[in-house]
N, C-alpha and C positions, 0 to 999 in steps of 0.2 A: 504493500500500500504506500501511496505517496503521503507526504506530510499533510497536505490538504485533505486528503481522504481520511487519515487518522483523526484529524481535527473534527470531523463531523460527529464523531462519537460523543464529543463533549459539548458541541455548540448547540445552543437553544434553537438555532435556525433549522435544525435537522431533527426529525422524528425517527424513532427506533422501532423496528418490527422484528418479530421472531417468526420466520417463515420456514415451512418444510420443503423438502427437495422437490415436491410436486409443483408447488406454485412459485418457487424462487425465481425462475427465469421470467415468468409472467410479470412479477413485480418489477424486476429490473428493466424489462422492455416497456412497461407501462409508465414509469416515472423517470424522466431524464434527470441526471445529476444524482442518481442513486448509487449506493456503494455497499458491497458486502465487506464486513470487518472480521467476521469469525464463522467458521464452519465446524460444527462439532455435533457428534452423534448424527441424527437425521434432520437437523435443522440449522438454519443460518441466521446471523444477526445482520439485518439490512438497515440502512439509513436512507431516508427519503426527505426532501424538503418539507418542513413542518406545515406549510400551507396546505398540504394534501391531507392533513389530519383534520377532517371535518366532523361534524356532530354525528354523521352516519358511518363512522370508521369501523364500528363493530360489525355492522352489516356488510361492509365492503371487504374487510380483512379477516374477520373472524375474532372472537373474544380471546382465544389463546394466542393470537398473533400480536396483540398489543400487551406490552410488558406490564405485569401486575406490580403493585407497590407494596413494599414491606416496611414494617415498623419494628421497634425495639420491644423486647418481651421481658423487661425487668422494671421493678418499681423500687425507687430508692430516694431517700430524702437527704437531709443534711446532718444527720446524727453521725458525724465522723469521729473516728478514734484515731489518736496519734500514739506515738511511742511513750508519751508521758502518762497515758492512761493505762494503768497496770492491772486491769481486770484480766484474769487468766483465761486463755482460750484453748480448748482442746483441738488439736489437729485432727484431720480425718484419719480414720483407720487405714492402715497400710495393707496392701495386698502382699503377703509373704515379705518379711523383712529382706531388704536387698534390691527389690524392684523399685525403680524411681522414674521409669520412662526414658532412660538414657538411650540415645541414638534413635529416638522416635520423634517425628515432626508432628506438631499439632498446629493446624492451620485455622485461623480465625478470620471471619469475614464480617466486619463490624465497623465501629467508629474510630478504629486506630488503636494506639497503645501509648502509654506514658513510658517510653523506653528508658527514661532516667530512673524510674522506680527501682529500688534495690531488690525487689522480690524477683526481678528478671535478670539478676546478675550471678555470675559464677563467683566462687570464693575469692578468686583473684581480681575481681572487679569487672572483668569483661562480660560482654552481653551474651545471654542465651538466645537472643533474637537473631535468627539467620537472615531474615529480610523483612523489610516493610515496603509494601507497595501502596503509595498514597495516590489514590485516584483524583483527589481534589487539587493536586498541584499541576502546574503547567510548566513544560520544559521545551526550549527551542531545539534541544538535541534529541536525535532519535534514540529512543531507549531500546536496548537489544531484546529484552525479554517481555516487554509489555507493549500494548498498543497505545496507551495514553497515560497521563500522570507521570510519576517519578518513582523509581525503585531505589531503596537504600539497602546496601549490603551489610553484612555483619562487620566487615572491616570498616566501613564508614561509621557505623553505629559506635564501635569501639573508639575510633578517633574522636567522635563527638564527646563520648564520656570522659575522655582525657582532657578535653578543651575547657578553657575558662567560660566560653559561651557555646555550649553543645548545640543550640538551635542554629547557630551560624553554619554548622556543617550538616546537620540533619534536622531541618525545620519542621518535620512532621510532628503534629500535636494531636492528642486525643482531647478535644475540647469538651466532649460530653462525659467521658469516663466509662461508658458501657463496655467498650472493648477491653479496657484495662481490668475491669471487674471480671470479665469472662476469662481472660488469660491468666489472671491471678488465682482464681479459684481452681482452674484446671491444672496449673503448673507453676504457681508462685513458689519460690523456695522458702525455706524456713528463715524467719527473720524476726526483728523486734523482740529479741530475747525469747525466741521460740514460742511467742504467743500466737503466731500464725504459721501455717504451712498449707500450700496447695496439695493436690493429690499426686501429681507426677513431678516431683521437684527438680528433676534433672532433664526433663524433655526439652527439646529444642522448639522454638516458636517461629512461626511465619504468619505475618499479619497483613491483611488488606484493609486499608481504610477506604470505605466506600464513599463515592461522591454522592451528593444529594440528587434525588430524582429531578429530572428536568421540569421546569415550571409548566410547560404545556401538558405534561402527563398528569401532574397533580390536579391541574385544572380540568382535564378530561374526566377524571374520576371523582371530581368534586371534593378533593382533600384540601383542608385548610392550608394556606401558604406557609403558616408558621410551623406546621407538623413536621417532625423529623421523619423523613421518608426516603427510602431507597428503591431503585427500580431493578426489575428482574434481569435485564440485560447486563448491568454492571456486576450483579452477583454471579451470573454465568461466566463472565470474564474472569472474575476472581477465582471461581472453582477451577477453571481451565489453567490459570496461572499456578495455583498451588499444587495441582497434580503434576504439571510440567516441572515445577521446582523440585518436587519429591523425586521425580524420575531422575532428574539431573544429579541430585544428591545421593540417589540410590538409598533413600530412607523410607521406612514405612510412614504412612500419613494418616492422621486422624483429622477429619474435617468437622468443625463445630459451628453450628448456626444458631445464634440467639435472636434471630429475627424471623418474622413471620407475616402471613397475609391470610385474611379470613374469607377472601372471595376469589380463590384460585381453584375452585373445584374441590371435591371432598373424597376423591379416590386416588389422589397423587398423580394426576395426569397432566399437570402443567409441565411445560418444557423444562423448568428448573428441577422439578421433582423427578421427571424421567431421566434427565442427565445425571443427577445425584444418585438415582437408583441403579443405573448402569455402572457408574464409577464404584459404587459400594460392593459390587460383585467381584471386583478385581482383587487379586491377591495383594496383601500389604496395604489395604485400604479400609478405613473405617469411617462411617458417617453417623453423626448424632445430631438431632435437631430438637428444638423445644416444642412442646405440645401447644403452648399458647396460654394467654391469661384471659380467656373469654367466658369462662364459667361465671354464673351469677351476674352477668352484665346485661341481660335482656336483649342480647344481640342475635339470638337464633330462634326461629319458629318452626315447629313441625306440625303439619296438619294432614288430615285424611278426609277425603270425600267418600263417605260411606253410602251404602245402599239406601236409597230413598231421599238422599240429600240432592238438592239442585246445585248448591254451591257451598263453599266454606268461607266464613267471614273472618278476616285477619285485621286486627287493629294495631296500629303503630302510633305512639305518641312522639311528636316532634317538638323538641325544645325550642325556647325563645332564642333568637339570633343565631340559629343554626346556619353555618356557612354552606353546607351541602353534604351529600353522602351518596354512595352507590349501594343499591340493594339488589342482591342476587337471588333470584328464584331458581330452584333446581327440582324439576319434576321427574319422578322415577319412570323409566322406560318399562314397557312399550306404550304408556299412556301419553296423552297430550293434554295441555291445559291452556286456558286463556283467563285473563284477569280484567275485571272492571274496577276502575280506580275512582275513588270519591275523596274530595277535599274535606277539611274539617268543617266547612259550613254546609256540607251535604250536597254540594254541587258535583255533578258528574264530569269527570275529566275526559277519559277515553277508554276504549277497550283495547287490550293488548292481545292480539290474535296468536294462535299457536303456530300458524304457518309463517315460515321465514319470509320476510318482505322488507319493505323500506323501513328505516328507523322512524319512529313516531316522535314528533316534536311539538311541545305545548309550552306556551309562554303566557304568563299573566303578571303584569307589573314587572317586579325584579325576579320573579320565580321562573325557572325553566325546568321542564321535565323532559327527559329523553328516554324512550323505551326501545329495546331491541329483544326480539324473540327469535330463537334459533332452535332447530331440532337436529341439526347435524354440525358437529364440531370435531376437530382432530382430537384423538385420544378419548373420545367420549361418545356415548349413545344417548345420554339423557337430554331432555329438553331444558334449556335455560332461558330465563328472561332477565335482562339486566335493566334496572331502572336507575337513572341518574338524576338526582335532585340538586338543583342550584338554588340557594336562598329559598327554601320551602316555606310555605305558611305554617307557622307553629299551630299545634293542636293535634286533635285525634284523626288520623287518616284511616280510611277503610279500603281494603282490598278484597273484593269478592272473587274467589278462585273457583273456576268451573273446570270440570274434567270431562274428557270424551267418554262416552258410554263404553263400559268395559266390565267384564266379570272378574278383573284383577283388582287388587287393592290400589286405590289411587292416592298415593301419599306424595308429599312434597316437603321441601325444606326452603326456608328463606334465611339469608344471612345479611346482617349489617356489617360495616367495616370493623376492624379492631378498634377498641375504645380510644386508642391514641389519635385516631383520625375522626373521631365522632364528638359532637358537641354534647354537653351535659343535658340530660333529660330526654334523650332520643332513645327509645327502647320499645319493644313489643309489649303489648298488654299482658299476654299469656305466653311468656317465653319458655323455651326448652333448653336446659343447660347442657344437654348431651349433643353429640355430633358437632362439637365446637373446636376440635383439634384444627389448628391452623396449618396452612401450607408452609413447607413441604412435608409436614409430619405424617400425613395420611398415606404416603407411599409405603407399600409393603416391605420394601427392601431396606428401609432406613430404621435406625433406632430412634424412637420418639420418647423423650423424657418429660415426665410430669414432676411436680414439686410437693414436698411435704414439710412440716415443721418437726425436726428431731426432738424438740423439747416436749411438745404435748402429743406427738405422734398423729397429728391431724393433717389431713390433705389441705393444701393451700386453697383458700376460700375461692379465689378467682381462677384456679387451675381449669384449663379446658378439659372437657371430657370426651370420651370416645362414644361409640366406635365410629369407623368410617361409615359412609352412607351404604356401602355394600356389606356392612356388618363385620368387616375385617377388624380383628382386635387392635385397638389403639387406645391409650398410649402402650408402649412396651414395658416401661420401667418407671419407678418413682424414686426420686433422690432428694437429698437435702436441698431446700430452695426457699426457705422462709427465714428472714432475719439472719442470713449468713454473713459472717465477718468477711469482708472483701477488700482487697487492695484498691485504692482509688488514686486520684491525682495527687501529685506533690508529696508522695510518701505518706499519705493519710489513709485511713481505713474507714469503712462505713458498713452498715448492715443493708444488704441487698436482698430483694425478694422477687421471685418470679420463676417461671419454668425455664428461662434462659440460664438462670443460676444452676438449676439442676442439670441442664444439658452440659454445662461446663464441667460440673462434677463428674458426670458420666464420661466426658471426653478424657479427663484425667485417668479414670479407671481403664478405659480402652487403651490408653497409652501404656499402662502397666501390662495389660494383656498382650499388646503388640511387642513389647520388650521381651516378655517371656517367649513368645512364639517365634519372632523373627530374629531379634538380636541374640536371644539365647539358642536359637536353632532348634527349638522344640516342635514347631509346627509351621513350616515355611509357607503353607497355603492359607494362613490366616486371613479372613476377610470379615466384612460386617455381619454376614449371616452367622458365622461361627461365634463371633463375639456376643452376638444377640443371644445365641443358645447358652453361652456360658453365663451371661449376666442374668437372664431370665430364669434359668433353672436353679441358680443358686440364690435367688432372691428370697427375702423373708416374707412370709405370708401369714395372714391372720386366719386361724382355723375356722373362724366364723364367717369367712368371706369365700365366695366362689371365684376362681381365677381361670383365665384372665378376666378382668372386669373393666368396664369403661372409666372407672375412677382411677384405679391403682395400676392398671396393666397386669403384669405377672407378679407384682409386689414391690418391695423396697429393696434397692441395690444392697447387696451384703458381700463386702469384700472377704469376710472371714470364711465363707463357705464356698468361695469360688474354687479353692484347691480341690475339693471333692469332685467337682464337675470336670476340672482339668485333668485329674487323675483318671477319670473314666474315659476321657478322650484319648489320653496316652495309651491306656490299656486296649482300646479298640484299635488304635493305630498299630500297635505292636502285634495284635492278633491278625490284622490284615496283612 
């Protein structure tokens, strides 16, 4: 690619599409000044002039071709703890003394990392961070390993740590702190007089700092401009980079994602989930993702049109001064559905038909509503209806859902965005807390982590619940994720909560397993599926619960009992 072509990836004047190999050439032929920047798996990332992204782009390109938007999955405040605060903290249980994640690479795709933090340094003061790819930075020099942004190597990071002004050499900063929390929980070394330790204290780290989603994309999905938001294409680039880096270093790789999206389909069929799923099947690769924090948020509705019913009434309360939101309806195949939409004053807006056609556009004052109904989409056989509201009228909205005559159960789901993207007071009147696992956590091949509080043994109140819409068991495992002491910016600590915290914990556990299997030479074909087997079989389970279940998955991660499962694997391997 030329420099000008690479620049399209970050320029607001160009929109990004994810297209499959079938329609790739049609897109390139149809839009002058379009460019392919990455081809991976069976899809490509294509950039077209942003003027072509009109209100009916879902109808023209398909829902899965437009990058989805992802948000952070951790809650934390300003209750920071420093070295001067001497309250004793117990480090996580270790998996067989001697395993520390050495020679394993953990990759984080997040908000960056505070590379000066002492929890990421070796005993000699050098950094354990192999590389930082900062997508937010612009360089006039062509970077060898990346398409955009700036890559900083371990050598450069170490030079920075020795300098009087480290940021003059490596100016990458984690302004938000979320990436620092994730990396610290998974792999922070013991410090602060042993009051804290991550899980895999000697694992190597590779970090991608995601650039913010483009303004046109946030506007397209009615996401508030101030929301912290990342787009699917940048995450795909990050996955590609980390996998390539691990191949170059010949190191096993654990990928950890503490970001998610609640409107990307609920069977793990989005391009990012498909790509991660394929990667997870490779030897020396492990992928863990967060379940999400959408439980008890009022953001999911489940309904059925039963025999004798003409329609099903869905009520949604929209809060005052709501910027906007996208609502995704998902009807179970092979049925089809249509919806009549009514405003809070009782006025009829329009009918959304089940047959794919032109996008419906409605305006009233400052409010705009756009509806798209599709019954055919790549990776999916279910009907979906996307409703995008900009500056909606506050109050109680009604959706009368009709279903085609059928002797099959006519069930459907509706999801609002993750709460990070949604204004206060917008929620369904009769919500359902289940089937709220965020993307890419619903992909069968990935390890999906939920969160609990080790102090009171209760599930995190806002933890997303399973299962997937096809009833595949999710989440897979539950790990500590409530009020967890976590490294933060400027060598401070705070208590973080959320399923991304539990995903980071599980990432550290996976690094220990990878060290045993790959570095130790015990099981050279280790991948995500086998690690999932070890982690879920050894999990602690409540005898009064049935497993797997949509709250806890297969139970609570239990490092102490993993040896039993590992020994059984070794025994089977020797027998074969």
